[in-house]
N, C-alpha and C positions, 0 to 999 in steps of 0.2 A: 303892805302884806308882808305876812313872815314866811321864813325858809319854811314852815309846816304847812303854806299853802301852795307851796312853788311847785312849780315840775322843772327837775332838772333832765337835763341830757348831755350824753357823751357821747362825741364822734369819735369814736375809736375805741377799742374796749380792749384794750392789751394788758400788760400788768400795770404799765400806769395808772389807768383807767380803773383797774380792779382793786387797787390799793384805796382811792380816794371811795369808789362806791363802798367799800367794806368799812372803812371810816365811818363814812356817814351814816350807814345802817346800824353797825356796834354801837357807834355812842348815840346810836336814837335821834340826830339830825335828822334823819327822814327816814319815811318806811317807802318798802321795796318798790312799792307802785306808783311814789314821785318822781321815778328814774327812770330814764330811758335811754339802753345802750344800743348805738348804732356801729354797724362794723358788715364789713361782706360777707364776712366768715360766717356762716348762717349755724357751722359746730359751734364756733368760739358762742355765739349768743344763745343756744341751745346751754350750753353749757354755765353761761350767767345768770340765766331763768332759772335752771333746776339750783343752783348755788344760791342765789340771794332772793327769788321774784320778781326780778325786777321787769320791769318791759324790754322787749329789743325789736329790732328794725335793722333790715338790710339797707333801708334807704335813709341817709343822711340827709333829704330835706325834709321829708317827715317827723325825723327826731328833730329835726332844728326847728321846724314851724307850730308844734304845741312849748314848746318850752320858755319858761320866764330865768330860768340861768342855762348857757351854749358852752358848756366845756369843749374844748379840741384839744383832743390828746391822743393827737397822731403825732410821727415824725415827721422832721420838717423839708425830707423830699414828696410829700403827701399833700404839700398845700396847694401847689398848683393843680392839683385833682382836687381837691376839696374844695377852696374855698370859693369856686366859681360857683357850684351848689350853689353853697351858702347864703353868697349875695344876693340870691333871688327870694330867700324866706326868712332871710336873719332879719329881726326886729331893730331897731334904730334903739331900741332902749334894755336889748339884751347888754346885760353887765360881758364884761370881756376877759376872758382869762385865757391866757396865751402859753403854752406849754412847747413851743416851739420856737422856743429862741427869741431872737430881734422881729422876726419876720410880726409886721401888725396888718391885724385881721378886722375890716371895717364893714359895715352890710350897706355903709351910702358910695363904694366905689373903690 
């Protein structure tokens, strides 16, 4: 499967995630409908939908479930809250991109 056939989900949609999203779209690596941003802040989600046309959810599990690539764009202090949610739905074959320092995130526990 090529990148153009994949769904990329971002857990967290702050400045770091937006920079990656903008790059993926402006470089034409992905279409906006291939990107899902998950964030508990619905105002932020609406802002990203309006700006980029991507898909938004407040539910991290929903974003992870449909992802071919799952990117954790969260602050390290959020790992303890987010990782247990994702372990239930992350696929073993998900490529792991960790933007949270030296913390390892595995789908198998």
